[in-house]
C-alpha positions as CSV (number, residue, x, y, z in Angstrom):
1,M,123.6,114.5,41.3
2,V,122.3,115.2,44.8
3,C,119.2,113.2,45.8
4,L,116.8,115.4,47.5
5,P,114.7,114.1,50.4
6,R,111.5,114.6,48.4
7,D,112.8,112.3,45.7
8,R,113.3,109.4,48.0
9,A,110.8,106.6,48.6
10,G,110.6,107.6,52.3
11,I,109.7,105.4,55.3
12,D,106.4,103.5,55.6
13,L,104.9,104.6,59.0
14,D,101.6,103.4,60.3
15,D,99.0,105.9,61.5
16,E,99.7,105.4,65.2
17,R,103.4,106.0,64.8
18,L,102.8,109.1,62.7
19,L,100.3,110.5,65.2
20,S,102.8,109.8,68.1
21,I,105.5,111.8,66.3
22,G,103.1,114.8,65.9
23,R,102.0,114.6,69.5
24,D,105.7,114.4,70.7
25,V,106.5,117.6,68.8
26,L,103.6,119.5,70.4
27,K,104.4,118.1,73.9
28,Q,108.1,119.1,73.5
29,E,107.2,122.6,72.5
30,A,104.6,122.9,75.3
31,S,107.0,121.7,77.9
32,E,109.6,124.3,76.8
33,L,107.0,127.1,77.0
34,L,106.0,126.0,80.6
35,R,109.6,125.9,81.7
36,V,110.4,129.4,80.2
37,A,107.2,130.8,81.9
38,D,108.4,129.5,85.2
39,E,111.9,130.8,84.9
40,M,111.1,134.2,83.5
41,G,111.7,137.0,86.0
42,Q,112.1,140.7,86.4
43,E,114.0,141.0,83.1
44,I,110.7,140.8,81.1
45,V,109.1,143.3,83.4
46,K,112.0,145.7,82.7
47,A,111.7,145.1,79.0
48,A,107.9,145.8,79.0
49,R,108.4,149.0,80.9
50,V,111.2,150.2,78.5
51,I,109.0,149.5,75.5
52,H,106.0,151.2,77.1
53,C,108.0,154.3,78.1
54,S,109.7,154.8,74.8
55,K,108.9,157.9,72.8
56,G,110.0,156.2,69.7
57,R,109.2,152.9,68.0
58,L,110.1,149.3,68.7
59,V,112.6,148.1,66.0
60,V,112.5,144.3,65.8
61,I,115.6,142.8,64.2
62,G,116.4,139.3,63.1
63,M,117.5,136.9,60.4
64,G,116.3,133.6,59.0
65,K,113.6,131.9,61.1
66,S,114.2,134.4,63.9
67,G,113.5,137.1,61.4
68,L,110.2,135.6,60.5
69,I,109.3,135.4,64.2
70,G,110.4,139.1,64.5
71,R,108.0,140.1,61.8
72,K,105.1,138.5,63.7
73,I,106.1,140.1,67.0
74,A,106.4,143.6,65.4
75,A,102.9,143.1,63.8
76,T,101.4,142.0,67.0
77,L,102.7,144.9,69.0
78,A,101.7,147.4,66.3
79,S,98.2,146.0,66.2
80,L,98.0,146.6,69.9
81,G,99.0,150.2,69.7
82,T,102.8,150.1,70.1
83,P,104.5,151.6,67.0
84,S,106.7,148.8,65.8
85,F,108.4,147.6,62.6
86,F,110.6,144.8,61.5
87,L,114.1,145.5,60.2
88,H,115.9,142.8,58.3
89,A,119.4,142.5,59.7
90,A,121.1,142.1,56.3
91,E,119.2,145.0,54.7
92,A,119.9,147.2,57.7
93,S,123.6,147.0,57.0
94,H,123.0,148.3,53.5
95,G,121.2,151.5,54.3
96,D,118.0,150.6,56.1
97,L,119.5,151.7,59.4
98,G,118.4,155.1,58.4
99,M,114.9,154.2,59.6
100,V,116.1,154.0,63.2
101,C,116.0,157.0,65.5
102,R,117.6,157.6,68.9
103,E,114.2,157.5,70.6
104,D,113.6,153.9,69.4
105,V,114.1,150.6,71.2
106,G,115.9,147.7,69.6
107,L,114.5,144.2,70.0
108,F,117.2,141.8,68.7
109,I,116.2,138.1,68.1
110,S,118.8,135.4,67.5
111,N,118.7,131.9,68.9
112,S,122.4,131.5,69.1
113,G,123.2,135.2,69.8
114,K,126.0,134.9,67.3
115,T,124.3,135.7,64.0
116,K,126.8,138.0,62.5
117,E,124.4,140.2,60.6
118,V,122.4,140.8,63.8
119,V,125.4,141.3,66.1
120,A,126.9,143.8,63.5
121,L,124.1,146.2,64.2
122,L,124.7,146.5,68.0
123,P,127.4,149.3,67.7
124,F,125.0,151.5,65.8
125,F,122.4,151.3,68.5
126,R,125.1,151.9,71.1
127,R,126.2,155.1,69.3
128,L,122.6,156.3,69.2
129,G,122.1,155.5,72.9
130,A,119.0,153.5,72.0
131,P,118.1,150.7,74.5
132,V,118.7,147.1,73.3
133,I,116.6,144.2,74.4
134,S,117.5,140.7,73.1
135,I,115.6,137.4,72.9
136,T,118.3,134.8,72.7
137,G,119.1,131.3,73.8
138,G,122.8,132.2,73.9
139,I,123.1,133.7,77.3
140,S,126.9,134.1,77.0
141,S,126.8,135.2,73.4
142,P,128.0,138.5,72.0
143,L,124.4,139.6,71.6
144,A,123.6,138.9,75.2
145,K,126.7,140.6,76.5
146,N,125.9,143.7,74.6
147,S,122.2,144.0,75.5
148,D,120.7,146.1,78.2
149,I,118.1,143.4,78.9
150,V,118.3,139.7,78.0
151,L,115.2,137.5,77.6
152,N,116.4,133.9,77.8
153,S,114.8,131.8,75.0
154,S,117.1,128.8,75.4
155,V,115.5,125.3,75.0
156,S,116.6,121.9,76.0
157,R,116.1,120.6,72.5
158,E,114.3,121.4,69.3
159,A,111.1,119.6,68.7
160,D,111.8,118.0,65.3
161,P,113.0,114.4,65.3
162,L,116.5,115.4,64.3
163,N,116.8,118.1,66.9
164,L,118.1,120.5,64.2
165,A,115.3,122.6,62.7
166,P,114.2,125.8,64.6
167,T,111.0,124.5,66.2
168,S,110.9,124.7,70.0
169,S,113.3,127.7,69.9
170,T,111.1,129.8,67.5
171,T,108.0,128.8,69.4
172,V,109.5,130.2,72.6
173,Q,110.7,133.4,70.8
174,L,107.2,134.0,69.6
175,A,105.7,133.3,73.0
176,I,108.0,135.8,74.7
177,G,107.1,138.4,72.1
178,D,103.4,137.7,72.8
179,A,104.1,138.0,76.5
180,L,105.7,141.4,76.0
181,A,102.8,142.5,73.8
182,G,100.3,141.5,76.5
183,M,102.2,143.3,79.2
184,V,102.6,146.5,77.3
185,T,99.0,146.4,76.3
186,E,98.0,146.3,79.9
187,L,100.4,149.2,80.7
188,R,98.7,151.3,78.0
189,G,95.2,150.5,79.2
190,L,94.2,149.5,75.7
191,E,90.4,149.2,75.3
192,E,88.2,147.6,72.5
193,D,87.7,151.0,70.9
194,D,91.4,151.5,70.7
195,F,91.9,148.1,69.2
196,A,89.2,148.8,66.6
197,L,91.0,152.0,65.6
198,F,93.9,149.9,64.3
199,H,91.7,147.3,62.6
200,P,89.2,149.2,60.4
201,G,89.2,146.5,57.7
202,G,87.6,143.1,57.8
203,A,85.0,141.5,60.0
204,L,86.7,142.5,63.3
205,G,86.8,146.2,62.3
206,R,83.2,146.2,61.2
207,R,82.1,144.6,64.5
208,L,84.0,147.0,66.7
209,L,83.5,150.2,64.7
210,T,80.0,150.0,63.2
211,K,77.5,152.0,65.1
212,V,73.7,151.6,64.9
213,E,73.6,155.0,63.2
214,D,75.7,153.6,60.3
215,V,73.1,151.0,59.3
216,M,69.7,152.3,60.5
217,G,67.0,153.7,58.4
218,S,66.2,157.3,59.4
219,G,64.6,160.5,58.2
220,D,62.3,159.8,55.2
221,K,63.1,156.1,55.4
222,L,61.7,155.8,59.0
223,P,58.3,154.2,59.0
224,V,56.3,156.2,61.6
225,V,52.7,157.2,62.2
226,I,50.7,159.0,65.0
227,E,48.9,156.6,67.4
228,H,45.3,157.7,66.6
229,V,45.6,156.8,62.8
230,K,43.8,153.8,61.3
231,V,45.4,150.4,60.9
232,S,45.1,150.9,57.1
233,D,47.3,154.0,57.3
234,A,49.9,152.2,59.4
235,L,49.8,149.3,56.8
236,F,50.5,151.8,54.0
237,E,53.4,153.3,55.9
238,M,54.8,149.8,56.6
239,T,54.5,148.7,53.0
240,S,56.0,151.9,51.6
241,K,59.1,151.8,53.8
242,G,59.8,148.1,53.5
243,Y,60.7,147.3,57.1
244,G,57.7,145.0,57.9
245,A,56.9,147.3,60.8
246,T,55.7,150.8,61.6
247,L,56.7,152.9,64.6
248,I,53.8,154.4,66.6
249,V,54.4,157.8,68.3
250,D,52.2,160.1,70.4
251,E,51.5,163.8,69.7
252,E,54.9,164.8,71.2
253,G,56.8,162.3,69.0
254,K,57.5,159.9,71.9
255,L,57.6,156.2,71.1
256,A,54.3,154.6,72.0
257,G,54.6,151.2,70.3
258,I,55.3,149.3,67.1
259,F,53.0,147.7,64.6
260,T,54.5,144.8,62.7
261,D,53.3,142.5,59.9
262,G,52.9,139.8,62.6
263,D,50.6,142.1,64.5
264,L,48.6,142.6,61.3
265,R,48.2,138.9,60.6
266,R,47.1,138.2,64.1
267,L,44.6,141.1,64.0
268,I,43.0,139.9,60.7
269,E,42.8,136.3,62.0
270,R,40.9,137.6,65.1
271,C,38.7,140.4,63.6
272,G,38.8,140.1,59.8
273,V,39.5,142.8,57.3
274,E,37.1,145.2,59.1
275,C,39.9,145.7,61.6
276,L,41.7,147.9,59.0
277,E,39.4,150.7,60.0
278,S,40.3,150.5,63.8
279,D,42.8,152.7,65.5
280,V,46.4,151.3,65.3
281,S,46.9,152.0,69.0
282,S,44.6,149.2,69.8
283,A,46.6,146.7,67.7
284,M,50.2,147.9,68.3
285,T,52.7,146.2,70.6
286,K,53.4,148.5,73.5
287,N,56.9,149.0,75.1
288,P,58.8,147.7,72.1
289,V,62.5,146.8,72.4
290,T,64.8,149.8,71.8
291,L,68.5,150.5,71.6
292,E,70.0,153.9,72.5
293,A,71.8,155.8,69.7
294,G,75.6,155.6,69.8
295,R,75.7,151.9,70.6
296,L,77.5,149.3,68.5
297,A,75.6,147.5,65.7
298,A,77.0,144.3,67.1
299,E,74.9,144.9,70.3
300,A,71.8,145.2,68.1
301,V,72.6,141.8,66.6
302,H,72.8,140.4,70.1
303,I,69.5,141.9,71.2
304,M,67.7,140.6,68.1
305,E,69.0,137.1,68.5
306,E,68.2,137.1,72.2
307,R,64.6,138.5,71.8
308,E,64.1,136.6,68.5
309,I,63.0,139.8,66.6
310,S,64.0,141.0,63.1
311,V,63.7,144.8,63.6
312,L,65.0,147.0,66.3
313,I,64.2,150.6,67.1
314,V,66.9,153.2,67.7
315,A,65.8,155.8,70.2
316,K,67.1,159.0,71.7
317,A,65.4,160.6,74.7
318,G,62.4,158.4,74.2
319,K,61.9,159.4,70.6
320,P,62.6,157.0,67.7
321,I,65.3,158.2,65.4
322,G,65.9,155.1,63.4
323,I,65.0,151.5,62.7
324,I,67.3,148.5,62.0
325,H,66.4,145.3,60.1
326,L,68.5,142.2,60.5
327,H,69.0,142.1,56.8
328,E,70.9,145.5,57.0
329,L,73.2,144.1,59.7
330,L,73.9,141.1,57.5
331,K,74.7,143.3,54.5
332,A,77.0,145.4,56.7
333,G,78.9,142.2,57.7
334,V,78.1,142.8,61.4
335,A,75.7,139.8,61.9
């Protein structure tokens, strides 16, 4: 019966030795990345331009650990606006090549450049006339010799203690993929709004897509009174709408100020309950903080934190059209 490594007693290593091993792995991989960065030349520029100019998609192909890296590269490029998908080399030979079009670009990944399932797909791309880019450490390999552009991912050694497991080599492959993604992103002129378009789900999507109009109270929910009404009327409006504040407007509907529960407390402390019969214009806060319609809700969060306020007025052409409470931003997952 075979004795598996996990079934053995193992080696007793002290903490310092164990830490040293971990650091050595990281240092080895870091040194390989720096070397590859220094040695990379015009070939990666050509690769980025081919991907950018393609009218089709980027088809990323690999097997084993290189295949796992390929999945990540395809996902990264797709998230940055370059149509990409991963094609498993073994599955491709059994019908999945039907997903590939002549307008596509092939990105082949193999550390040795000799992986038979990967190399076997090259003739198909040649017949289509689709460009082939390879990420490989085998510069004289069949894959390299049959590629239009070769990105050298060779390493001096793997980072694991045995120099056997794909560690440094896969790290370099992934980094080259990230470099391509960054270059193509710049060529496309991708902006935050574009990025948000491909990430509608999760916290990132909410932060980049949610506008103030999506979370503000407006219409019948908007607490607003004319500036010559009594404080008691403003208090009723404040209480009925539940924002802890009432917006004060002039006869033309222009924003004149805001009356908050804090203003009310300070007024009563100063003048007593008799102040409820005074004009709200004498107790309101003038020139309140506002945010123009169409801005991101995340910007509202920033303003609230900076100004230490819990409500923010959304205005358009000087007139209030909405009000946002910090609680609404928290519920929306923006804050």
